[in-house]
C-alpha angles and dihedrals in degrees: 000000000000092000093050092049094047092056093043089057087068089069122093110227094195120084112249111243095224093050091046092052094048094051092044092055091050092049092049092048091050091046096050092046097048094039092053092048092049092044090053087052089063089067094046101047117001099187092049090049094055095045094046090046094050092052090049091046093053093045095051097040092048090059089059091046091050088053090053090051089051090053097046092045090051094052091043090055095041090237118184102176094074100055095100092056095035098089090062091053089046092053093045090052091046092062090063093098089064088062090078086071091051088049093064094082090050088052091048092049097050094117092048092049109035124052091198093064091073112089091205091056091051093049092062098039121075092194092053090047090056090051097042093100087067105024104058127117096245097052090040090061093043091052092049090056090047091053093051089046092055094044092047094049096057097034094052091040094057092043095047094050092045094050092042088055086057089066108033099024086221108162090206090080089062091047089050091055090048094052093050093045097084097049088039093056090051098046095041091050091049093047093047092047094051091046088054089050090049103039101035115011093050090062081088101032095183091064128072139178128181090204094054096093097055089044091056093043093049090057090051090050090054093047091051093053087052090050092050089052093050093046092050092047092048089056091045090055088051090052095253124133092354090145098037102051098048134181087269091062093047089050091055091046085053091052089053090051091051093046096049090045088058093043093048089052093047092052092044095049093045090054091050096042094051092052092044091050095048094040095198110164098223088053101041096046093085091059091042089060090054093051094057120105115322092349087082091062090050090050090052093046089053090055089053100036100038098040122006099044098042091042096058093035096053100035093087125079091225098062092046090055095046108090094203096052090043091054091047092053092045089056092043093052093046089055091046091049090053090048089052090053090046088051089052095049110031104058085072090061099030105031094166097059151314110314112175118202132195089244088063085069101037098044096059092042090053092050094045092049090047091056089038092059094055091041092053094044092050092045093066094054093075141018111294091230121050092252092178095058111111089215094058096100089048088056093047089053092047114142132171116252 
C-alpha cells in the first residue's frame, strides 16, 4: 500500500487552469456549432427536430442518471476501489439540475411528439380516455418537475457531502451519503422509470411494458460507465491522475461495462420474450413497428452491436486491461446506446423504415456538450479526487485479487 500511495502523491489533484481553459473552449465551440445547426433544423422540419431532440435529450440525461446510480450503489456497498474515479461521477450527477433547461424544448414539442396530448384524439379513442388521468399535458409537466427534484436532491446531496469532506475531513459526511443511498436508489429508480414511461413509452400510448423503466435505466447505467472510462482516459492522456486511476481501476470499470451489458440484454430479451409468448396484439404491436422495413435490420444490428459483440469482446481479462481496447469499446457502446434510444423514438415519426437525419447527429452532440460545459465548469471548483475520503489510500492501493 505504501508504494502505491507514494506514487499517487505525484499526481496533482487540482485541475490545471490552462488545461481547463483549453477544454472549455473546445466544449463551447462544439456546443455553439451543434446548437445552431440543430436550431436551424427546427425551421426546416419541426417534427424531425422534436424527435431528434428527444432522442438526444434522453441519451444524454440517462448518462447522468447512470452516474448517480453508480454513486448510490457504491455508497450502499461501502465500496473503496472507486474513490479515485468517484469525483467524475459526482460531478456528472451534479449537472442533472441543468437538465430541466434542456427539457423545455420537449415540453414545447409535446403536441408534435405525443398523440395523447391532442384533445380531439382522446375524444375518439377509448384507450386514451382511460389513460387521460395520467397522460395529460398539465400532469405531464408537473411530473417532470418532480423527477428532476428527486434526482437533484440526491445528486447534490452526495456531491455536497463529498466536497465538504475535502475541507473538514469529517467522516460523518460519508456516513450521511451511505444512509441516504438505500432510499436514494429506490426513489431515483422510480423517478427514472416513470420518466421513461412518460417521455418514451407514451410515444405509443396504446402500448405498455412494466419492464420498460429498468430497460431504459440499464442502458443509461452502461453509457455512464463508458463515459467514466473515456473521461479517465482523457485525463490520463493529458498526464493527469496517471498514478491514481490505475490499470486495476480500469479493469473494474470494464467489469461494470460487461456486467451491465449482460443485464441490459437480460431485461431486453425478457421483455421481448414475454410479449412473444403471450402474443397479445396490444402488447406485440410495439415490436411489430420495429420489424417493418429497414427497422428490422436495425433491430438485428442492435442485437449484435449492443450484446453479442461487446459480450465476447469484454469477456476476457486481457481486453478489459488494455486501455486502447477498453476505450474502443466505450465509444462503441455509447454509439450503440444512442442507436437503441433512436430505435425507441423514431419509428413513431418514420414508421416505414430507418431514416437517419443530420439532426440525429447534431442534437445529441449539442445536449452532450451542454451538459459537458457545466460538468467541466464544476469540476474545477474542487479537487478532481475526493481527497477528504478516508478510503482514498485504500483506493490508491487497489489491486485485483
